[in-house]
N, C-alpha and C positions, 0 to 999 in steps of 0.2 A: 410668709408661712401659709397664708390663706391660698395664695396662688399654687403653692406646692401641693396642698391638700386637694384643691380643685383639679389640678392636673392628674393627680393620682386617681381620683374618682372617675373623671371623664375617660381616662384610658381603659377603665374596667367596665364601663357601661355596656350592657348588652345591645345587640343590633335591634333597631326598631322592628316590631312585629307587625307585619301587614294585616294580620287577622284582627287586630284591634280596630283598625279603620273599617274593615269589612263588617264586623259585628256592630259597630257604631252606626254604620249606614243602614243596616238591616233594622236595628232597633228604631232608628229615626223613621224609616219607611213604615214600620208598624204603627208608630205614633201618629204619623201624618195621614196615612191612607186607610180610611175607615172601611174599605172593602176587604182588607186583610183580616178575616175573622177566624181563620183556622190556620194551623201550622202548614197544611197542604198549600194554602194560598201563598204563604211566604216561600215555600219550596218552589212553587211554580215561578214566582217573581224572581227569585235569586238564581235558579238553576242548580242549586245545591241539592244533594241527597238529604232526605229527612234526617237520617242519623248524623250526618255531618253537621247540619244546622243545630241539632240538639247538643252535640259535643262542643261546638263553638260557644253556644250560649252557656252551657254548663261551666266551661273553662273561663270565659271572659266576662260573663255577666253574673254567674252564680245561681241562676234560675233557668228554667226551661223557656223555650220560645212560646210555648202554650201559656205559661204563667204571664209572660209579658203581654201577649195578645189579650188575655183575659183581663188583666189590669187596665189596659187602655179601653177595652169594651165597657168595663164598669165605670170608668171615668166618664166616658161618653154618655152612659145611661144617667149618671148623676147630673151631668150638665143639662141634659134634656129635662130631667125632673125639676130642676131649678128654674126653668124657663116659664113656668106657669101652670097651665092646665094639666091635670093628672093624665098621664099617657095611657094609651090602650096597651095593657101589659102584654097581651099576646102578640100584638104587632111589634112592640119594642123588643121583646125577647127574640122574635124571629129576625128582625133587622140586625140584631147584634150577633146572630149566628147560633143562638141557642136552640136546642131540639124542642124544648117546650118551656112554658112559663115557670114551672116549678124549679127547673135547673137554674134559670136566671135568678130567681128569688134566693135559692140556696147559695149560689155564688156571691150574690150581692151581700147577703148577711155575713158570709164568711170573711169577706174583704172589708166591707164598710162597717160592720158591727151592728147593723140594724136592718130591719126589713125595708124594702122600697117605700111602703106606705108610711112607716115611721119617719123615714128620711124626708119625705115630702112634707109631713106635718111639722117637722123641726125646721124646715126651710121656707115656711110660708110667711 
């Protein structure tokens, strides 16, 4: 009976979607390559049009490539903060691709739930 059910299901499985692997590769590149700090950087690296990249992420990840990049940038910031000395906020925000320090602080608070200063205090 189990073999019959398995056979029934396997006959009706959809064909593998090559976009799944593509999106996974792009997300992995964003995670690993800290120089990818803007969607345009990912567009340049992949050769895809910006709108195509956005549609792929919307469909297969459920969030935009900008959100994924921002998430990894903020993880990178948190890791740096945990390493010891308080960072130069202006330099850190610039390295992470932020226009200015206030945008970095606002993003950090919205994702992490606390300001960078409080985060450092809680992890000392």
